[in-house]
N, C-alpha and C positions, 0 to 999 in steps of 0.2 A: 504493501499498499501507500509506499512511499512515493512515484508521481502522484497519486491521488493526497497525501498530505501536504508536498513539497505546491502542488498549482491549486490547494483550497484557499495555504495560507496568503497564493498569490489573487486567488480571487477577493475571501475578503478584505483586502488590504484595497482593491479598486472599485470595489463594489459596496457601499456601502448603505445600499439596497435590501441586502442576504446580513442585514445587523438587523436582532438578534436570532442566528443562525442555529438550526437542529438538528441534531440527527437524524435519520429513518425514523427509528424506531421510535423515536420519540412524536410522534408527530400524531395528532392529537386534533378531530374537527375545535374547530373555533372561529370566532369572527375576523380572526387576526388572518392576514395572508402564514401559508409555511411557508418556509422560506429555509432551503437547505441546499447541499453542494454534493454531487454523488457523479460517480463514474458513468457511461453510458456502456449500457452490455449489450444492449438491441435497439434496434430501431427499424423499423418499419412498418407500411401502409396502408390503412384497414380496406374495407370496402366499403367503406362510407365515406373515405375522403381524408379521415381523421390519420395526423402518423401518430404513435403510439411507443414509445420507449420506456425501456426499466434502466432505471439507474439502481444503482448501489452506492454505498457506504460501508465502511469496518460492520457498524449498525444492522444493516439490513439491506432491502431489497422496496423498491415501488412501482406504482406505472404515472406515467407520466403521459398522458393526454392532450395533443398540438390541436385545438377543435380546425379545422375545412375554413373555420369563418376567423381563423384569425391568421388573416397569410402573413401578416409583418413579421407573424412567429414561425412560421409554414417556409417563408423563406433565408429563415438563417440552416444554413448546413451544419448538421450534428453528424458526428461520425464515433465509432463504436471506440472504446477505450479515450474517448476526449474527457476531459472535465471539467463540467459545466453547470451552476448555479441557477436554481429554479428559487418562482413564484410563484403559487397560485391555492387553487382554493382545496384540501383536502374532505375526501371523502371517506369514508369510515369502512368496509364492505370485507365478506369472508369469504371464503370456499370458493369455485376455483377463479370466478372475479378479483374479491381481493380488491385493498383499500386503492386507490389512485387519488392523482392530483390534478389538480385541471389549470394547466398553466396559465398565467398570464406576463410571464415575461422569461425571456432565456439569457441569464448573464454567461460571456465567456468570459477565456484570460485572452493578454495582448500583451504589444507593449504599448511604452504611454503612447500617446497622440504626438505628443510631437518632441521628443528623444534631442537630448542638446550634445552632441559626439563633445566627448573631449576635446581636449588640444593640446598639441607635444609642446612642451615650452623649446625644445630642440628647431630651432628656423633653421628650415630648407628640404631637412630629411625626405624621400620617398621611400615609400613599402608597397614592391612589387610581390602579386599577386598570379596563382597559375593555379594548374594541380595536370594531374594523369600525364605524368615523361611517357610512364610504359620502355623504358630502356629494356633491352632484351628482343623486343621484337624487330620484326622484317622494315617495318610500318614506323620505325621510327624514327623521327625530324632531323637525323647529325647536322645538316648544314644551317636549317633554321637555329637550333637549340643552339649550337657555336658563334651564329650572327648575336642572340641572344646575349653570351659570354661579352663578345666583342664592345656591344654599347653598355653592359655595365665599367665597362675597363676603359670606355669614354673613349673608343677606337671607332667605331661606327656609327649612325643615323639609321634611324626608325622612324617610323611615326613621331617621335620624340626627339628632338635634338640629342647628338652624342653627349657633350656635354652634361644631360640632364640625369645619364646613365650614372655619373661622377656620385650622382648623391642620392646614391638611393644605399640605403641602411639593412631591409632586411625582404628578405626573399620568403615567401610561404607558398607550399604547395600541398594542396587538401589533397595526396591518396590517389595511392595507383602509384608507385613511384618506381614496379619495376612492371613486366610483363606476364610474371606469375606462369605458373606448368596446370595446366587441366582446368583451366579457367572455364573454357567453351570449346563446344565440341573440335575437335581436329584438331587443337590450339598448336599442335607442337610444328607444325608446317606452315604456323606466320613468327617461329622464332627463330633467331641468332642464335642466341643463349640458352640451351635445355637443360642446364644445373641452372637453378636457382640461385647459388651464393658468384656464379657467375655472372645475373646480372647485378647484383648486387654490387660485382667489385666495380662493373662496366659505369653503377648508376656512379658508385664513390667517385670515380675517376674522372668520371662531367661533373662532378661537384664541384671538384679539387681546383678545377680552373677560375670557378668564380674566387673573384678577390676577394684576399681574407678579411677586409674588414666589412663584409657582410654578411649579418647573422642571418643561416639557416634555417626556416622551423616545418617541421616535418611530421606530417601524420599520415599514418596509412590508409590504405583502401579495400576495395574486396578481393582487388589481385594480388595484395599483398602478403608474405609470410607467418600472417597474424592469423587467431584465430574468425573467421565470418562473421561470426552473432557479433550485435556491435552491443554496446561499445567495446573498441577494440581496444589494444595494449598496445603499447609503444613497439616497435622494430627489439627482436630480441637484442642482447647483448651481443651476437657474435655475427650477426649485419653490422651493429652501431660500430663493432669495432673496426671495419674495415675504413671507414671514413677516417677523415686528416684537418678537413676544413675547421679550424682554431673554433670558430661558432655558430657550432653544430647542432643542433635542439630536436630532438626524437620525441613527438608527445602522440598522443593518443588523441582518438576520433571517438566519437568529437572532441574538441577541448576547447578549453577559451584560456587568454592569453591576454599579458601589456603588452605593447611595444608603443618606447619613447610615451607613455602615459599614454596610448590609442589602447580602446580593449579592443577584440578579436574574438571572432567564433570562426574554428575553422570545423565542417564535417563535410566528409567525405559526400555526403549524399543520395547514399542507394534507398533511402527511404522513398523517391522522386519514385523508384521503378511501383511501390505504394497509391502513391501519391494521384501518378496520373487514371486509375481504375476509381478514385475518390472524390477528386474533382474536375471538372469539366476544365475551366482555366489554366489548368495542367497538363502539360506537351512534353516530348522530350523536345521538340521545336522549342519550348519554350520556358525551359526546364525554372525559371528564376522568380516564375509565381509560385510554383512548390517547393522555395525559399521562404514569400511573404507565408504563407501557409503557416509551415514550422515557426514563424514570429509570431503569428494568430494563437496559434497553439501551445507555443512558449517551450514546446517539444521537438525534439528533432525527428522523431520517429513515431508519429501521432499512435498510430495502430499494432496489436500484437496479430501475429496469427497469417499472414500473407509472406510477402517475399520477403520482406528484409529481415533477417532472423535478428530476433535484440534477446540478449542473453539472460537473464533471471536471477539478477542480479538484489540481493535487500537494500541498496542504496538507485535509486533510479536518477543515471548520470546523464542521461537524455534530453531531461526536465532542463530549461533554456531559462535558469535562476536570477542571473546578469542581463542586463539588459547589451547589449553589444556597439560597440560605434561600427564596425565594420564585420561584413557577414562575409566569409567566402566556400565555396562548396565546387565540386562535379559532378563528377561520374556519367555525364553522358557526353563532353567531351563538345559542349556547347560552349559558346560563349557571348555575353551579356553583363549590361552594367547597369543599377537603376539605386532606385532610395525607394524606403520604405517607414514614412515614420519620422526619418531623419536618419535611420542605418543605410550607410553602404553597402551593397549587395553584388559579387562580383561571379558571376559565373565563370570558373576558369578556365575553359580553353580544355587544349592538350598539345602534345606533343609525337603523338600519332594519327598518321593519313589512317582513310579507311582501309579495313581489317575487309576479308570477304562476305567474315560475319558481320559484320557492321553491315556489309552493301546489302547479304541476302536478308537483314532487319531494316534496311533501310532508315537507318539512320545514318545521318551526314556531317561531318562532326565537320567543325570549325578552327583548326589548329593555329598553330602557334601564333599565340597573342596572350597578350596580360594585362591584367587592370591594374593601374601604379594608384598610388593614391600620396594627397603634398599632407602630409599627419599637422603640419602645423595649421593648417588651412582645412578650413571644415567643407566645404564641399564640392573640391577638387578632386578628381576622378578619371585619370587619363587612359587613351586607348592603347597598349603598344604593341604594334603589329609591324611584320616589314610592307615594305613601299618602294 
């Protein structure tokens, strides 16, 4: 119930309408509205056009009916395993029907309406955000990768001036550092290195070309040599020790960290595989809409039991407790930048051209791009790409 406790706390902080809140087992019929918080166990539409939810908390379960006449409530998208607040009229019942609450309001977590991004006191510093390097693949874009390195050294311009590369202090990579082994059917045909250690050796060699003044932050993805279930731990020591960069950091997936006083959330983004089936506006072509849904639900993996595996940890580390200033994700090999309520969003591209498997699945990558943010200026995001 870690998810429930954390998100309940956020809900109560955000919505005064839920006070005084009750446990489900304590609900009683009265003139006062029932107020409670629960996890959505199921949601269905009745034959009469009403929406019937079943919610639970640590004390019990209750049905919640959203009348077909309450269009403003029916328009609120509710998914299983989401934690929501309800106010409404309680009616006691027994037997098969049981007790029920007729909803007057549905209250959801979200980030604040106008988040004010933290400002770095270090003037002029840039942070570069990307994802999905996939070293070890025959489709790894080595030529384009080396052009990025030359930009970091101030040797070559791209869409940004060569001298801007010298201002980069941080490089954040949101997972799928290598191509891995046995990730998809017949992957071995697409590999240069069919040994996972050799893939990480090649990655370490490539990253060793990054100037030493740049701090590198790496998280794993579903192609990396860690467990598939999220949250994923950092890379194992046997691979970390291959890297020689003085300022390299291996973090978990997802993770939150500060760079020069600016809060960053990094998540590889595999829950997008579930979200494309749950939300009409979330697609593999526009995955950044999925990032917005994660922020709206304050959770990196809003639902259990679908394609994205979640580990049954006692502490749910996928809850977004601290509101980030910058949120970077990857997984689908697309590139896009946007903002959501003041939070800067970056979908981190890839360094791999289209694989035969992606072609079969009609997945079209947008490779060799980065999002670049000036940390001392709140509203700056630049697209780095080869011109």
